[in-house]
C-alpha positions in Angstrom: 29.3 -8.5 -20.0 26.1 -8.8 -18.0 27.0 -6.0 -15.6 27.8 -3.6 -18.5 24.5 -4.5 -20.2 22.4 -4.0 -17.1 24.0 -0.7 -16.3 23.2 0.7 -19.8 19.5 -0.3 -19.8 16.9 2.2 -18.7 14.7 1.2 -15.8 11.2 1.7 -17.0 9.2 -0.3 -14.5 8.6 0.3 -10.8 7.6 -2.7 -8.9 5.9 -2.6 -5.5 3.3 -4.6 -3.5 0.9 -3.8 -0.8 0.9 -6.3 2.1 -1.8 -6.6 4.8 -0.5 -7.1 8.3 -2.9 -8.5 10.9 -1.9 -7.4 14.4 -3.4 -8.3 17.7 -2.9 -6.0 20.7 -3.1 -7.6 24.1 -4.3 -6.1 27.4 -0.8 -4.8 28.1 -0.8 -3.0 24.7 1.8 -5.4 23.3 1.4 -6.0 19.5 1.4 -9.6 18.2 1.8 -10.3 14.5 -0.9 -12.8 13.5 -0.3 -13.0 9.8 0.9 -11.2 6.7 -1.4 -11.2 3.7 0.4 -11.1 0.3 -2.9 -10.1 -1.4 -5.0 -8.2 1.1 -8.7 -7.5 0.5 -9.3 -3.8 -0.4 -13.1 -4.1 0.1 -14.5 -2.4 3.1 -16.9 -3.6 5.8 -17.3 -0.4 7.8 -16.8 3.4 7.4 -13.6 3.3 9.4 -12.2 0.4 7.3 -13.1 2.3 4.1 -11.4 5.4 5.3 -8.2 3.6 6.3 -8.0 1.7 3.0 -8.7 4.9 1.0 -5.8 6.7 2.8 -3.6 3.6 2.2 -4.3 3.7 -1.6 -3.9 7.5 -1.7 -0.5 7.4 0.0 0.6 4.5 -2.2 -0.3 6.4 -5.4 1.3 9.6 -4.1 4.5 7.6 -3.3 4.8 6.5 -7.0 4.1 10.1 -8.2 0.4 10.0 -9.0 -1.8 12.7 -7.5 -5.2 11.6 -6.3 -8.2 13.8 -7.1 -10.9 14.3 -4.5 -14.1 13.9 -6.5 -16.2 15.5 -3.8 -14.1 18.7 -3.9 -14.6 18.9 -7.7 -18.4 18.9 -7.3 
């Protein structure tokens, strides 16, 4: 009964999460996973950090079907 019920229900929600991976690269260019953050900070501390996080959010929104608008291009 449960299988029939679940197959007839519409799937209206899309669940996803953004994880933050801290990776250390040693002198031999070998990556080491330091930690995985379930709730990473999206604040930026430098222009490079801001650019990377902006691209991450843009790609995430594009993946779920939302188009991001470049406000500077509109001006």
